[in-house]
N, C-alpha and C positions, 0 to 999 in steps of 0.2 A: 565235776561241775566247776571246780575252782579254776580250771584251765580256760574256760570260756570267758569272753568279754562280759563285763558286768551286766549289760542290758539283757544278754541272752541268758545269763545265770538267773536273773530276776524272773524272766518269762518262764523258764523251765521250772523254777521253784513254785511260781504262782500256779502254773498248770497242774503240777503234781498235787499241790495243796487244795486248789479249787476242786479238782476232780475227786479227791479222796475225802475231803471234809466239808466241801460246800463253800460258796462265795461268802456268805454272811458270817460263817464261823471263823474264817481265816482273817487275821489282822495283818497289818503291814509289818509289824515286828516279827511275826512268825515267818513271813516271806523273806524278810531280811536275814533272819537266822539261817533259814534253809539255803539261801543263795550265798551265804557267807559274805554278807555286806552289811550296810547300815540303812536305817530308815531314810536318812538324809540322802544317801545315794539313790534309793528308789525314787524319791521325789525329784531328784535331778533328771531322771529319765521319764518319769510319769507324774504329771501334775497332781493327780489324785489316784486313790485306789480304783475309783470308777473308770478312770482312763486306762489303768492297767488291765482291768477286767475286759474292757472293750478291745484292747490291743490283743489280748490272748484269744478272744473269740474271732477277731479278724484273721488271725493266723489259722485257727481251726477252719474257718470258712474258706480260706485260700486252699487248704488241703482238699476240701470237698470239691471246690471248683476245678482243682487240678485233676480230679478223677474224671470229670467231663472231658478235659483236654486229652487225657490218656486214652479213653475209650474212642474218642474221635480219631486220634492218631492211629490207634490199633486197628480200627475198622473203617478206613476212609470210604465214603460213598455207600456205606452199609448201615443206615440208621437203625434198623431193627437190631442188629448186633451191638450197636452202640448203646441202645436202651437196655438190652440184656446185660451188657458189660457193666453198666452203671448199677443195675440191680445186683450183679455178682459182687461188686465192690462193697455194697451195703451188707449183703449176705455174709461175705467173708469177715466183715468187721463186727458181726454180732457177738462173737465170744468175748471180745473186749468190753462191749457194752454191757454184757451180763454182769461184769465185775464193777465197772465204773459208771455206767449209764451214759446216755447221749449228752454231750456237753451243752447242746442247745436246749434240749428239754429240761435238763437240770437247772440251767441258768434262768430260763423263762419262769420256772416255778419259784425261783428265789428273787426275781426282779419283776414284781407286778407293775411297776411304773413304766408305762410305754415310752416315756420321755428319757428314760435312762439311756446313756450312750451305748451300753452293751446291748440293750433291747433293740436299738436302732440298727446296730451291726447285724443282729440276727434277722431282723425283718428285711433288711436290704439283701442279705444273703439268700433268704428263702425266696424273695421275689425274683432274683437273678437266676436261681436254680430252676424255678418254675418256667421262666422264659426260655431257658436253654432246653428243658425237657419238652415243652410245647413245640419248640423248633425241631427237635429230633422226631417227635411224633408226626409233625407235618411233613418232614422230609421222607418219613417212612410211608407216606401216603395213607395214614390212618384217617378214617372218615370224619372223626371229631377230635382233632388234636388236643384241644383244651380239656375235653372230658376225659380222654385217655390219660393225659398227663395228671389230671386230678386223681384219677383212680390209682395210678402208679404211685403218686405221692402218698396217698392214704396208706397203701400197702407198705411202702418203704418205711414211713414213719411209724405206722402201727406195729410193724415187725420189731422196730427198735424198742418201743414201749413194752411190747409183750415179752421181749427178751429180758428187758430190765426188770420186769416184775415176775418173771418166771412162769407166766401163765400158759405159754404155748411151747411144746417141744418141737424139735426139728424146724425151727423158725426159718433158717436159711433156705432149706429145700422147699418149704412151703411158699416162701416169698418168691422164689424163682418160678415155681409152677404158676402162681397167681399172676405174676407180671407177664409171663408168656401167654397166659389165657387172655389177659387184657389186650395185649398187642394183637393177638390173632382175632379176637372178637371185633376189634375196630378196623380190621383190614377190609377193603372193599370186596364185594362179592366177585368171584371169578368172572372175568369177561366184562366187569364194570369199567366204565371210562376212567382212565387215570390210575388203574390198579398198579401198585408197586410190584416190581419183580424181586425186590430184596428179600 
């Protein structure tokens, strides 16, 4: 870690500590020690601890948005496969969530104030994610893209919570089967006008 530039060391240390111990329990001094720097150096890069939390979540959100980019690039012109690829990304990440939990779910639980800058990052990310998923569902020719996207979102987020609390086994396989079922159920009837061939 010491070989990284200070800002990256701080963010890496903050991520590890926030994920393992929670946002509220981790102080700036602990982050400084983990990053092998000083509190003063942290405040040079981040005006407040809240700003550091928000920047960490902005990076996490960017990783999720990159998953959309990857499935679109991997399956050009095949929106059904893009949707399933996104579900597979979440399914493949479930083992890590079983140990550390979803950073968004964990953060929302610790930050009830909706005006907190980190909450705003999460809400903006979720809104952008929903828009992109609705777009995929529309491109796939699903009969009610918004409803299909809502159902898929419930499944993806529910699988993460269920994995985190250990209530459902084989969550990844079940997630994939349910998402496939949602997509297929929302496809137009054979021979219906505008039916997708994807």
